[in-house]
VODOTOR-352767 format. One record per residue: residue in one letter; x, y, z of N, C-alpha, C, O in turn. Coordinates in steps of 0.001 Angstrom, whole numbers, plus 500000, padded with zeros to 6 digits. Example, Ala and Ser with C-alpha at 12.3 -4.5 7.8 and 13.67 -1.06 7.14 Angstrom:
BEGIN
   residuo      n_X      n_Y      n_Z     ca_X     ca_Y     ca_Z      c_X      c_Y      c_Z      o_X      o_Y      o_Z
         A   513190   494310   507800   512300   495500   507800   513200   496700   507800   514236   496681   508465
         S   512850   497750   507080   513670   498940   507140   512900   500030   507870   513409   501138   508039
//
This chain:
BEGIN
   residuo      n_X      n_Y      n_Z     ca_X     ca_Y     ca_Z      c_X      c_Y      c_Z      o_X      o_Y      o_Z
         X   491116   488482   478058   491741   487222   478462   491423   486962   479932   491628   487842   480768
         X   490938   485795   480255   490549   485482   481616   491780   485225   482474   492828   484809   481981
         X   491627   485484   483775   492712   485247   484705   492872   483753   484963   491898   483006   484861
         X   494090   483298   485296   494294   481889   485586   493628   481493   486889   493342   482361   487713
         X   493367   480177   487107   492798   479743   488378   493667   480200   489542   494867   480427   489394
         X   493021   480330   490715   493725   480883   491869   494975   480076   492220   496000   480654   492582
         X   494902   478758   492117   496052   477930   492480   497265   478265   491635   498396   478194   492116
         X   497045   478626   490390   498144   478962   489502   498717   480337   489798   499781   480692   489291
         X   498011   481116   490622   498485   482451   490962   499364   482460   492209   499922   483499   492561
         X   499496   481311   492884   500279   481284   494112   501735   481685   493903   502263   482463   494698
         X   502412   481179   492855   503785   481659   492633   503848   483164   492387   504755   483845   492866
         X   502868   483675   491630   502819   485114   491380   502571   485875   492671   503156   486936   492892
         X   501699   485336   493531   501421   485961   494823   502699   486052   495647   502987   487088   496246
         X   503465   484960   495674   504705   484941   496455   505700   485962   495938   506308   486700   496714
         X   505863   485999   494625   506829   486937   494043   506393   488382   494250   507224   489256   494497
         X   505096   488633   494149   504602   489997   494323   504763   490445   495774   505131   491591   496030
         X   504491   489552   496723   504683   489884   498139   506152   490207   498422   506457   491154   499147
         X   507054   489415   497847   508485   489686   498018   508857   491026   497394   509669   491773   497940
         X   508260   491317   496256   508499   492582   495556   508094   493767   496425   508813   494764   496484
         X   506951   493668   497097   506481   494756   497962   507396   494918   499170   507711   496042   499561
         X   507829   493795   499769   508726   493868   500929   510039   494544   500554   510560   495362   501312
         X   510570   494205   499388   511810   494846   498930   511575   496333   498689   512408   497161   499058
         X   510443   496677   498070   510138   498083   497798   510034   498889   499082   510411   500060   499112
         X   509526   498272   500145   509371   498963   501419   510708   499340   502048   510756   500183   502944
         X   511780   498729   501591   513101   499032   502141   513784   500178   501402   514921   500532   501716
         X   513093   500761   500417   513676   501830   499615   513120   503170   500090   511957   503467   499817
         X   513901   503984   500785   513402   505286   501239   513364   506298   500102   514293   506385   499298
         X   512274   507063   500047   512145   508131   499064   512569   509459   499686   513397   510188   499139
         X   511987   509748   500827   512362   510907   501634   512387   510423   503084   511810   509376   503379
         X   513036   511148   503997   513010   510737   505408   511584   510572   505923   510779   511502   505857
         X   511280   509385   506433   509942   509115   506960   508983   508520   505962   507852   508191   506322
         X   509402   508367   504698   508506   507823   503677   509264   506824   502817   510277   507156   502200
         X   508757   505590   502785   509315   504543   501937   508252   504106   500936   507072   504021   501277
         X   508660   503832   499718   507687   503347   498741   507297   501917   499086   508043   501215   499769
         X   506127   501482   498616   505708   500098   498818   505021   499498   497601   504906   498276   497505
         X   504560   500329   496666   503982   499843   495418   502836   498862   495654   502673   497888   494919
         X   502049   499135   496689   500925   498255   497010   499873   498278   495920   499272   497247   495616
         X   499642   499450   495323   498638   499532   494264   499046   498688   493068   498207   498031   492451
         X   500333   498704   492739   500830   497865   491644   500586   496396   491950   500154   495634   491085
         X   500868   496005   493195   500629   494615   493597   499167   494248   493482   498835   493149   493038
         X   498276   495167   493881   496847   494902   493778   496385   494771   492346   495554   493919   492033
         X   496922   495618   491462   496560   495553   490045   496960   494211   489450   496232   493651   488631
         X   498102   493699   489855   498598   492430   489323   497846   491235   489913   497524   490286   489198
         X   497569   491286   491216   497021   490109   491901   495504   490020   491872   494952   488921   491819
         X   494823   491155   491907   493377   491116   492068   493010   491101   493544   493885   490890   494383
         X   491739   491319   493892   491338   491516   495292   491649   490346   496225   492246   490547   497282
         X   491253   489125   495849   491403   487985   496761   492864   487703   497071   493242   487595   498238
         X   493683   487583   496044   495100   487296   496256   495798   488460   496934   496745   488249   497691
         X   495353   489688   496681   495958   490858   497312   495767   490825   498820   496681   491187   499561
         X   494599   490400   499292   494351   490322   500730   495264   489298   501389   495769   489526   502489
         X   495475   488165   500716   496388   487157   501252   497810   487696   501276   498529   487521   502260
         X   498211   488347   500198   499558   488914   500123   499770   489956   501211   500836   489999   501825
         X   498768   490799   501459   498891   491836   502484   499114   491225   503860   499923   491721   504644
         X   498392   490145   504148   498573   489484   505447   499958   488858   505552   500626   488991   506578
         X   500388   488182   504505   501705   487541   504518   502803   488586   504676   503742   488388   505448
         X   502692   489690   503954   503692   490753   504030   503808   491288   505449   504911   491396   505985
         X   502679   491623   506059   502712   492197   507398   503134   491184   508449   503782   491547   509431
         X   502778   489917   508259   503208   488886   509200   504724   488718   509146   505378   488660   510188
         X   505282   488642   507950   506731   488498   507813   507465   489708   508381   508486   489558   509052
         X   506947   490906   508113   507575   492104   508643   507526   492129   510167   508494   492526   510815
         X   506392   491704   510743   506272   491673   512200   507238   490669   512815   507791   490918   513886
         X   507445   489545   512154   508342   488505   512683   509800   488949   512698   510610   488408   513451
         X   510135   489936   511863   511504   490449   511881   511583   491797   512615   512564   492529   512488
         X   510533   492106   513382   510552   493291   514226   510155   494575   513554   510404   495653   514093
         X   509539   494493   512383   509132   495691   511651   507623   495838   511811   506850   495432   510943
         X   507214   496429   512945   505787   496502   513267   505425   495457   514313   506128   494458   514464
         X   504340   495682   515031   503945   494790   516117   503158   493587   515629   502373   493680   514686
         X   503381   492454   516287   502681   491222   515917   501193   491330   516237   500371   490682   515590
         X   500839   492151   517238   499431   492262   517631   498609   493122   516675   497380   493117   516742
         X   499264   493850   515800   498525   494708   514868   498696   494231   513427   498466   494988   512485
         X   499098   492979   513265   499247   492436   511912   497922   492513   511163   497887   492875   509987
         X   496836   492172   511845   495527   492193   511195   495133   493582   510719   494662   493746   509594
         X   495325   494588   511576   494982   495959   511197   495871   496455   510061   495392   497070   509108
         X   497174   496181   510172   498084   496600   509110   497736   495926   507784   497791   496547   506723
         X   497375   494635   507867   496992   493914   506650   495705   494483   506060   495557   494552   504840
         X   494774   494890   506921   493518   495493   506447   493793   496783   505680   493224   497016   504613
         X   494671   497620   506236   494969   498901   505593   495704   498685   504281   495398   499330   503278
         X   496680   497773   504287   497418   497489   503057   496500   496855   502012   496608   497160   500825
         X   495599   495977   502448   494630   495371   501529   493746   496428   500887   493448   496361   499695
         X   493326   497409   501691   492477   498474   501171   493186   499227   500055   492573   499574   499045
         X   494479   499481   500241   495234   500187   499197   495361   499328   497942   495211   499825   496825
         X   495635   498051   498128   495770   497152   496984   494458   497035   496206   494445   497133   494979
         X   493365   496827   496924   492068   496641   496270   491607   497935   495613   491044   497908   494519
         X   491841   499072   496275   491480   500356   495676   492267   500590   494391   491719   501062   493396
         X   493564   500256   494420   494379   500387   493214   493864   499513   492088   493803   499945   490937
         X   493493   498282   492416   492965   497349   491410   491657   497877   490815   491488   497895   489595
         X   490738   498303   491679   489422   498760   491210   489549   500028   490364   488922   500140   489311
         X   490353   500970   490822   490527   502210   490082   491185   501963   488733   490813   502579   487735
         X   492165   501060   488702   492842   500758   487441   491877   500132   486453   491932   500437   485261
         X   490991   499259   486925   490019   498629   486041   489127   499675   485361   488757   499526   484197
         X   488790   500726   486099   487932   501771   485542   488733   502714   484643   488322   503005   483520
         X   489867   503183   485136   490623   504206   484420   491298   503672   483162   491473   504409   482192
         X   491681   502386   483173   492388   501832   482016   491488   501715   480784   491978   501489   479677
         X   490182   501868   480970   489273   501844   479821   489393   503110   478978   489107   503098   477781
         X   489822   504208   479619   489896   505481   478908   491313   506038   478815   491588   506902   477982
         X   492220   505544   479673   493577   506082   479720   494593   505002   479388   494274   503813   479383
         X   495802   505423   479114   496886   504463   478895   497178   503727   480188   496894   504254   481264
         X   497744   502511   480119   498044   501773   481348   498925   502545   482320   498699   502504   483529
         X   499930   503250   481797   500832   503994   482675   500093   505096   483422   500231   505224   484638
         X   499307   505893   482697   498574   506988   483333   497521   506453   484291   497349   506983   485388
         X   496821   505410   483879   495813   504803   484759   496462   504244   486017   495918   504373   487114
         X   497636   503618   485854   498337   503056   487004   498819   504127   487961   498704   503966   489176
         X   499361   505225   487431   499836   506297   488294   498714   506956   489071   498842   507188   490273
         X   497615   507260   488396   496476   507887   489072   495868   506927   490095   495509   507334   491199
         X   495757   505665   489726   495197   504664   490646   496048   504538   491899   495520   504446   493007
         X   497368   504534   491724   498265   504428   492870   498102   505624   493798   498038   505460   495016
         X   498036   506827   493230   497892   508040   494049   496592   508000   494851   496593   508237   496059
         X   495494   507701   494180   494201   507677   494869   494138   506550   495888   493540   506712   496951
         X   494746   505409   495580   494744   504285   496516   495509   504631   497786   495127   504210   498879
         X   496592   505399   497645   497351   505795   498834   496564   506757   499704   496697   506724   500927
         X   495746   507615   499103   494898   508489   499913   493850   507670   500673   493498   507997   501807
         X   493361   506613   500043   492380   505742   500703   492998   505061   501919   492416   505079   503004
         X   494189   504454   501741   494813   503728   502843   495239   504667   503967   495150   504306   505140
         X   495700   505867   503619   496101   506816   504651   494893   507319   505427   494953   507459   506649
         X   493799   507591   504728   492579   507982   505418   492091   506893   506355   491628   507175   507460
         X   492196   505641   505907   491796   504519   506761   492702   504411   507971   492238   504133   509077
         X   494019   504634   507764   494959   504573   508883   494625   505632   509927   494613   505342   511123
         X   494354   506858   509481   494011   507924   510423   492718   507587   511157   492589   507844   512354
         X   491757   507009   510428   490513   506603   511069   490709   505528   512112   490072   505563   513165
         X   491594   504555   511833   491876   503486   512793   492529   504057   514043   492194   503651   515155
         X   493460   504997   513873   494107   505624   515025   493086   506378   515867   493112   506311   517096
         X   492184   507099   515196   491155   507847   515923   490210   506911   516674   489865   507166   517828
         X   489794   505827   516016   488909   504867   516679   489614   504163   517823   489013   503912   518867
         X   490882   503846   517633   491648   503194   518698   491770   504063   519924   491675   503574   521050
         X   491981   505360   519715   492087   506276   520847   490765   506377   521596   490746   506410   522827
         X   489651   506425   520849   488351   506532   521513   487936   505220   522164   487198   505220   523149
         X   488407   504101   521617   488006   502792   522147   488595   502516   523520   488062   501697   524269
         X   489684   503185   523857   490294   502953   525175   489896   504036   526168   490607   504299   527138
         X   488762   504652   525915   488233   505583   526894   488535   507025   526603   488833   507803   527509
         X   488457   507390   525324   488699   508776   524946   490073   509259   525401   490220   510401   525837
         X   491068   508401   525300   492427   508770   525695   493014   509696   524639   493019   509341   523461
         X   493510   510873   525021   494138   511755   524027   495342   511085   523402   496045   510317   524058
         X   495578   511373   522143   496672   510717   521442   498015   511042   522069   498955   510256   521956
         X   498123   512221   522747   499406   512555   523348   499746   511639   524522   500892   511607   524970
         X   498749   510888   525028   498996   509946   526110   499166   508514   525629   499346   507601   526434
         X   499109   508319   524320   499227   506984   523744   500670   506765   523297   501261   507613   522629
         X   501218   505627   523671   502582   505287   523274   502527   504037   522418   501963   503025   522837
         X   503103   504090   521224   503135   502945   520330   504301   502052   520718   505431   502522   520849
         X   504033   500776   520902   505074   499825   521285   505540   499074   520057   504724   498635   519247
         X   506841   498923   519912   507385   498162   518788   508215   499021   517867   508316   500236   518034
         X   508808   498363   516891   509650   499060   515936   508796   499848   514951   507605   499573   514811
         X   509388   500824   514267   508622   501580   513270   508093   500666   512179   508753   499695   511808
         X   506911   500967   511660   506370   500242   510525   505765   501258   509572   505775   502457   509853
         X   505246   500797   508466   504807   501696   507416   503362   501441   507041   502927   500297   506910
         X   502622   502533   506870   501264   502462   506370   501125   503542   505307   501444   504704   505555
         X   500654   503167   504137   500542   504127   503061   501880   504717   502676   501951   505833   502161
         X   502963   503954   502931   504297   504422   502628   504883   505307   503705   506060   505661   503640
         X   504078   505676   504707   504512   506614   505739   505003   505836   506953   504339   504909   507417
         X   506162   506218   507458   506758   505510   508580   506056   505897   509870   506114   507051   510294
         X   505387   504924   510498   504720   505152   511778   505737   504914   512876   506349   503847   512915
         X   505939   505877   513775   507050   505803   514723   506879   504741   515787   505794   504197   515991
         X   508018   504452   516480   507981   503454   517542   507749   504124   518887   507456   505318   518955
         X   507882   503343   519958   507556   503786   521308   508222   505113   521664   509423   505296   521462
         X   507430   506020   522189   507958   507271   522690   508063   508376   521661   508271   509531   522032
         X   507928   508065   520375   508145   509066   519346   506900   509884   519030   506993   510865   518292
         X   505745   509516   519560   504552   510315   519270   503936   510896   520540   502748   511219   520558
         X   504737   511033   521608   504237   511730   522783   503968   513186   522419   504642   513760   521565
         X   502962   513777   523086   502592   515168   522834   502165   515405   521383   502339   516499   520846
         X   501610   514377   520764   501156   514499   519384   499646   514272   519349   499182   513162   519610
         X   498882   515307   519031   497437   515180   518965   497052   514478   517675   497867   514325   516765
         X   495797   514054   517612   495310   513398   516397   495412   514344   515214   495755   513929   514107
         X   495115   515616   515447   495203   516591   514356   496641   516724   513862   496877   516791   512656
         X   497593   516761   514776   498999   516867   514377   499471   515597   513681   500239   515648   512720
         X   499003   514467   514177   499366   513196   513551   498854   513152   512109   499584   512777   511192
         X   497589   513541   511924   497022   513550   510580   497771   514528   509677   498041   514230   508513
         X   498103   515697   510225   498843   516681   509430   500211   516144   509028   500666   516362   507906
         X   500863   515441   509953   502196   514898   509675   502152   513891   508535   502957   513966   507607
         X   501210   512944   508599   501168   511914   507562   500712   512483   506222   501131   512008   505167
         X   499849   513506   506265   499391   514100   505011   500489   514929   504348   500591   514957   503121
         X   501306   515602   505150   502422   516360   504584   503433   515414   503956   503916   515658   502850
         X   503754   514325   504664   504665   513328   504094   504079   512728   502824   504784   512514   501837
         X   502771   512460   502864   502115   511899   501691   502119   512850   500512   502267   512423   499367
         X   501957   514144   500783   501941   515126   499703   503256   515142   498941   503290   515471   497755
         X   504343   514786   499627   505645   514717   498973   505888   513333   498378   506363   513207   497249
         X   505558   512298   499150   505890   510932   498737   504938   510326   497721   505373   509560   496860
         X   503657   510645   497795   502687   510029   496884   502957   510322   495416   502897   509399   494604
         X   503255   511572   495031   503547   511796   493609   504755   511007   493118   504771   510522   491987
         X   505771   510881   493981   506965   510116   493586   506607   508652   493388   506979   508044   492384
         X   505876   508085   494359   505492   506678   494240   504530   506461   493085   504575   505420   492429
         X   503661   507427   492827   502733   507307   491691   503492   507257   490377   503147   506487   489481
         X   504531   508084   490262   505349   508076   489045   506057   506725   488881   506086   506165   487785
         X   506627   506208   489977   507298   504901   489918   506298   503813   489555   506605   502922   488763
         X   505094   503884   490138   504050   502903   489825   503680   502962   488353   503488   501923   487721
         X   503579   504170   487798   503242   504323   486386   504307   503690   485503   503986   503048   484503
         X   505581   503870   485870   506677   503280   485096   506615   501750   485148   506791   501080   484130
         X   506364   501209   486336   506285   499748   486484   505105   499195   485688   505243   498191   484990
         X   503944   499849   485790   502757   499394   485071   502977   499488   483561   502562   498600   482816
         X   503620   500551   483112   503890   500702   481679   504759   499556   481166   504507   499002   480096
         X   505778   499211   481938   506652   498110   481543   505894   496787   481541   505991   496008   480593
         X   505129   496535   482622   504383   495281   482727   503341   495157   481626   503111   494067   481103
         X   502704   496286   481270   501683   496256   480224   502274   495901   478869   501580   495355   478011
         X   503546   496207   478672   504182   495897   477395   504670   494456   477326   504570   493814   476280
         X   505200   493945   478440   505797   492609   478393   504833   491509   478822   504958   490373   478365
         X   503877   491822   479687   502951   490793   480186   501596   491420   480494   501211   491480   481662
         X   500866   491884   479498   499606   492590   479762   498543   491727   480428   497686   492244   481144
         X   498588   490412   480199   497574   489545   480785   497633   489522   482305   496642   489181   482951
         X   498787   489881   482895   498887   489930   484353   497906   490927   484948   497451   490765   486081
         X   497586   491954   484179   496705   493011   484667   495348   492980   483991   494573   493931   484092
         X   495062   491877   483297   493775   491765   482629   493673   492589   481376   492569   492861   480904
         X   494817   493003   480813   494810   493801   479584   495015   492903   478379   495705   491886   478457
         X   494417   493283   477281   494627   492539   476035   496009   492880   475486   496467   494012   475641
         X   496674   491934   474854   497995   492225   474276   497894   493322   473221   496924   493402   472467
         X   498918   494154   473191   498985   495206   472173   500068   494846   471168   501123   494328   471532
         X   499797   495123   469919   500743   494804   468864   501234   496105   468234   500453   496889   467695
         X   502536   496309   468318   503127   497506   467768   503782   497192   466439   504332   496104   466270
         X   503738   498108   465497   504378   497864   464202   505885   497703   464358   506511   498393   465163
         X   506451   496806   463598   507894   496561   463670   508619   497653   462900   509848   497646   462828
//
């Protein structure tokens, strides 16, 4: 079944963006909040996912959740997770059930976005003259990348790039399986009630 024209997806884009913002307010463990970005990407597709990622980060920045000057970077990282989730689901759903494909896609997509986040931090440190990360202070309220809470001003002093990467990977090792399971449950439900949202053919179960 073909996807509807982009204009008809705008209401879905709005609802999905709101869904992700609400999910981001749900803490799983200290320092890690779910965001279900991969689920949003699977539902929206690449183009709409990029728009949703920008809108989400812009709205969060306007309410003090993350800096307004890094909306573009945050949107890029969130878009990467959404698009990776969409692409992986398209491949895995050919051989696996929607729930299993969705859970695996979400897990792998979070590793992609977290790796990109660490790379951006490393490039940012080198771009300002090889400044060690322990001398870098993040300005603004805490925000989230890959579900991991990035601290605000003063909270990452004396933190090397290696320690920063270790911190986010340890949090991810705990939080990613939980979010992957939640993503699988959401995808399983969506596949049963509205499979066309994810490009799946309707399934008919015996009564």
